[in-house]
N, C-alpha and C positions, 0 to 999 in steps of 0.2 A: 153584431149577429147572437143570437145566445146559444149555449153550447145542447140545448135540446132541441133548434130550428137543425142547428146541424147533425145531429143526429136522427132527427125524421129525414133530414134530406138522404142521408146514408143508409140505412131504412132503404125506405124508398127505393135509392137507386138501384140496389143488392135485389131485391123483388125487381123490380122492372129487367133488369139486367138477366137474369135468372131465370124468366118467362119467355124469354126473348131468345136464350140461349136453348131449351127446352125446344121449342117452336120452329127452332132456325135449325136445329140439330141433323146431321145425316143421316145419323140411324132411327129405323122404324123406334116408334113409338112404344110398342114390348122391349126392345134392347135398352133403350133410354131409360123405362122406368126401373128396368134390373138392374140398370149400373145408376140411378139412385135410388135404389133401394139395399144396394151393398156398400153404396157411400153413409144410406144412415146409419148401416150395421156398423159403417166400421166408427163411424164417431161416438155410435152411441156404448160399444166394447171400451173407444176413449176418455168418453165420456165417464164411464161407467170404474175404470183402472182410474183412473185418476179422483175420484170419490171415496172409493178403497184407501185410496194410498194415505187421502186427506184422514178419514175413518182412523185408521191405523197411529198417525200422527196425531192428533185429538187424546186419542182414549191412549195412548203413551203417555202424552200431558196431564191424564187424568190420572194415569196411576203414578206418575214423581210426584202430581201435587198430593194425590194419596198418602203418599209415603213418606212424603215430607210433613204432612200434617200430622200425621201415627207418632213420626220420630218427637217433633215436637211437643205433642201428648203426651208421650211416654220423660222426656224433660223434665214439662210440666211437674208432671206426678213426682218422681224422683226428686223433683228438689220440695216438694211442697213434703215428700216424707223425710229431708237432710232436714229440713227450717223442725219440722215436728217433732225427730229426734234430738235436736242439738236445743226446742225449747222444754221438754221432757227433763232433760239432762239439769239443766239449770235452776227449771221447780224443783230438782230432789233437792238437789245439793241447794237451793237455798235452801227448804224445807228440811235441810239435814243443821243449819245453820244455825238454825231457830226451836231445834228441838233442846 
């Protein structure tokens, strides 16, 4: 049996179970709707909290990557300056030899 068929079966089973649970609930429709609403709000708050945690972690990773890239760029610039100065000194030295 394929994974998609199993997943479809689980989803349909959950939907049927939820519908039967609501129809056979001992509370009135109004109380049941309030419970569902409160549970939905709790799920939304939980989802929002998890999303914010994910976003904070993601932004932290972006910042550290940005800082790392900045550091590497500075290293490259410093290395290039050093090589330029070495080459400049070497050319001046060679110019003095042939002058």
